[in-house]
N, C-alpha and C positions, 0 to 999 in steps of 0.2 A: 811738373819739374822734379828733377831728381833731388833726393835727400840723403845725406850721409847717415850711417848708423852710429857714428861717433858724435857725441854732443854733451853739453854741460849747461845747466841752468840753476840759478840761485835766487831766492827771494826772501826778504825779511820784512815782517809786518809787526808793529807794536800795537797791541790791543789794550783795552782798559785793564784787563786782568792779567795778561801775559804777553810775552814776546815770542814769536814763532819764526823759525828759520827752516826753510825746505831747500834741499839740494838734490838735483837730479843729474845723473851722469850715465853714459852708456858707451859700450864698445861693440865690436862686430860679433854677431852670432847668427846662426841660420834661422832661428826662430825668436819669438819674443820671450825672454826669460827675465822674470821680475824678482828682485830681492829688496828688502827694506831694513832700515835701522831706525827703530823708534824707542823711546823710553819704555822701560818694562811695564809701567802702569798704563801705557797707551797702546798696547798690542792690538786693540780692536781697530786701529787705524790702518793696519796693513792691507786687509782685503779691500777696504774702500779706496786706498791709494792705487792698488793694483788695477781695480776696475776703472778708475779715473784715467790712468795713463794708457790703458789698453785701447781707449777710444781714439788715441792720437798716435800710438806707436805700434807697429806691426812686426818689426824685427829689431834685434839688438839685445844684448845683455844689459839690462837696466837696473840701476841701484838708486834707491831714494833714501835720503837721510832726513830725519825730522828732529828738530831741537825745540823743546818747549821750556821757557823760563817763566815760571809763575812769579808775579810780583809779590813782595813780602806782605804777608797777612791776608792776601786775597783768597787763599785756598784753605783757610783754617779759622775756626772760632776759638777765641782766647778769652778765658774767664778767670777771675781771682777766686781762689779757694778761701772764702771768708772765715771758715772755722780755723783753718791753719793760721791765717793772718792774725786772728784774735789771740790764738795761743802763743804766737811769737811775741806779740805786743805785751800780753800779760806777763810772760816769763821775763822779758827784758826789764819791765818796770819793777817786778818783784826783786830783781837783782840789783836795781839802782840804789836802794837805800842801804842794804848791807855792805855794798861796795863803796858807798859814799860817792855816788856818781850823780851828775845833774841829769834830770830827765829832759833831754832835748831831742827826743825821738821824733823822726819825721818819716814820711812815706818813702823817701829815697833810701832810708836806712834798712828797710826790709825788702825792697824790691828784688834783691838778688838772693834772698834766702831760699833754700830748697823747697820744692813742691808748692810754692806759692801760687803758681799759675797752672791752669789746666788748658792744654792745647788739644783741640779736637779737629781733625782734618775734615773739612766739609765734603759732602758728596758732590762730585763734579758732574755737570751736565754734558754727557758724552756727545749728544747731538750738537750742542752749541760749540763744543771744542772742535768737532769735525768740520763745522761750517767755517771756522777760523783757519783750520789747517787746509781745507779745500781751497779757500780764497788765496792763501799763500802759495799752495802747490800750483794753482792755475797760473800765477805770475811766473813761477819758476819754469813751468812747462812751456809758456810762451817764449821765454828766453832760450830754453833748450831747443825748441823746434826751429827758432830763428837761426841758431848756430848750425843746426843740421842743414837748413836750406842754403846758408852761406857756403858751407863746404860742398853742397850739392851742385851749386853753380860752377865752382871750379872743376868738379868732376865732369859736369856736362860739357864744358868747353874743351876739356882734354879728350873726352871720348868722341865728340863731334869731329875734332881735328883728325883723330886717328881713323875714323870711319871714312873721311874724305881721302886719306892716304891709301886705305885699303881699296877704295873704289878705283883709284888711279892704277893700282897694281892689277886689279881684275881687268880693267880696260886694256892694259898692256898685254896681258895674257890673251885676250880675245883678238887683239891685232896681231900678235906674234904667232899664234897657233897656226893659221893658214900658211904663213910664210915658212914655218917649220915643215909642213907637209910638202910645199913646193920644193924646198931645198932637198928634202929626202928624195923626191921624184927625180930631180936633176942629178943628184949624186948616184942614185940607182942606175939611171940611164947611162951616165958616164962610165960607171963601173962595168956594166954589161958591154958597152961599146969596146972597152979595152980587152975584155975577155974574148968576144966573138971576132974581133979585128975587122976584117973586111966582109964578114958575113952579114946577112940581113938581120936586123934586130926585131924581135917579136914585140911589137908595140903593145899588143893586148896583154902580154905577160907583165910588162913594165907597169901598165895601168892597174892591173890586178894587184900586184905587189904594193903599189903606192896606195891603192884603196884600202887594203888590209891594214897597212901602217896607219893611215888616216883614221880608220875606225877604232883602232886600238888606242890611239893618242888623242882622240876627240874629247874636248873638255867643254863643249857648248852647254850641255845640261848643267854641269857644275857651275859654270860662270853665271848662267841664268839664275840658278838658285842662290848664288852668292849675292847677286844684285837684289833679289827678293828679300833675303835675310837682312841686308844692309838697310833696305827701305823699312822693314819692320822695326829694326833697331832704332832708326831715327824717330819713328812714330812713338815707340815706347818711352824713349828718354824725354819726350815732350808731353807725356801723359800726366794727368793730375792724380795719380794713384801710385801706390808702391809697386815697383816693377822689378826689383832685384832678382827674384827667383826666375822670372820669365827671361830676363837678360842672361842669366847664368845658363839656361837651357839653350838660348840662341847662340851664345858663344861656342857651345859644344857643336852646334850645327855648322857654324862657320869653320871650325877646325876640321870637321868631317869632310867638308867639300874641298878644303885646301889640301888635306892629306891625299884625297883621291886624285886631285890634279897633279900633286907631286909624284904619285906613283905612276901616273900615265905619261908624264912629260919626258921627252928624250932630248931636251934642249938645255944648254948651259945657262942661257939668259933667263929662261923661265924658272929654272931651278934656283937661281940667285934671288929672283923676285919672290919665290915661295918662302925662302928663308926670312926675308924682310917682312913678308905678309904675316907669317906665323908669329914673328916678334911683336908686331903691332897688335895682333889678336890677344897675345899673352898679356900685354900691358893693359888692354881693355879688361881682360878677365881679372887682373889684380885690382883694378878700380871697382869692378862690380862686387867684389867681396865686401866692400864697405857701403854698398847702396841698399837702402831700405826696400 
């Protein structure tokens, strides 16, 4: 089934040590182009995320944003500098008597004094963090792919309808083409009859001219190829693999056959149909630009 190249997915998981949010978004692009936004200290996640997404995404300009919020105190060791604490207490008590102050010193009185605490950031386990980010990214990726599939269903329905319309146009050309040749034969015969008046008409000459016209305007090969291309198109849009590039090539082939028919035809009705046919192919081409 078709998948759009446009998509968005977001997941949030709260772990014991931290909260992680991963967002994945993509837009049209000929190839798979990856970019990421991660906190500066977690740059090692970029390549891992790129590899993870490349397993599920083959086309599209894809951006991944990762947000990590460590819970307070979980990523640092905090200790009291006892020497400084004793110095503060001794100094305060020494000042109490000369200043005639009551010694009601408590822990809360010195907690906010400078340099009392030593904070050392703990060495984080990169593998453990990646496991948490990967788990979150997998959830975001599932949502992202589901959105692509939903858009793909709409595109599938639109393209299928246009393929049916194109097939009807091609059938009309096949039915109309022999009639064009007959009309040319009758017109040629009538014109020669007026010129030669009561003389005998060279039937062989008329048939030869009609045959030359028929050969120049024959579109049998083109219509057969168009039917073949349409059949391939239907097969591809039902495939369980990325087909965007293949469809792009097939649209070029459809246009090639239609242009050939347009250059050969010498009939107003077929010309009108060719205009409508090319319009349908162009609308399909626009859809394909967004197919993975």
